[in-house]
C-alpha positions, 0 to 999 in steps of 0.5 A: 068599782075602780074599773067603772070610774076607769072607764067613766074617766076614759070616756070623760077623755073621749068626749073630751077629745070629741069635743077639742075635735068638734071645737077644731072642726067648727074653728077651722069651718069658721076660720074657712068661713071668714076666708071665703067672706074676706076673698068675697070683700076684697073681690067686692073691693077690687070691683067697687075699685073698678067701677070708680073710674069707671064712674068717674069717666062717664061724670067726665064725659057728662060733664064735657058733653054738658060743656060741649052742647052748652058751647054748641048753642051758644054758637049757634045763638051767637050765629044768628045774632050776628046774621040778624046784625048783617042783614040789618046793616044790609037793609037800613046801612044806608040810613045814615047817608040818606037822612043827611042827603034829606036836606039838600033834596029839601033844597032842590024841591025849594028850588024847582018850585021858585018862580023866579027868571033871574038866571043869576038867582038860580045858579046861586041857590045852585050853587049854594046847593052843589056845597051844601051837598059836598060838604055833607058828603065830606061828613060822611067820608066822601072825598074828591080825587085831586087830579090837578098837575099831580103824577099819574097814579094807578092807586087813584086815577085811570087813563083814557087817553094819552096826549102826546106833545105836551113837553117833557115837564108835563110827562106822565102828568095828568092834564085834564080830569074827564071825571071826577074820582072819590074816596071813602074814608081813605078807600077808592070808590071811583078812580078818576078818569084822566088824560095823561101827558106823554 
């Protein structure tokens, strides 16, 4: 009976050893599996960290592309609008001038329709129309270039003749104006054609 107890104790010890070995193996397997899972998790985290800047870059590219397309569309609209405004200015830019001059045209029509034979009245009427026309032009910014007893200035005058023997006091001065010059808002639109003393 002692031998049986001894064998049972030994068997129990062997079973306990086997159980311990099995537990150790299971623990090792579990640890190995945990290591593998943590390695996979860390790889997934690494790949997510790698994807995160890529995703950020893609979002930034989309944002910049959207801004660029909006800017291009806005500029295209601006360009079309300015071209349209420029075309309208070219076609209708003279509207202000024409509407200002129409009363002078009306005065000429009335003068032609008048059957008077009085030359003095006709001359006075023409002078009135002329002064009205000059006043309208001045209102539009058109001014006559003064030439009488002025020094010759190439910015405003065009010499078409040199007159010799006029004396030293007339040298380089405008002697006669053949055609009147005009400025529009201080810009010369027609030079005055003059004769200059030599």
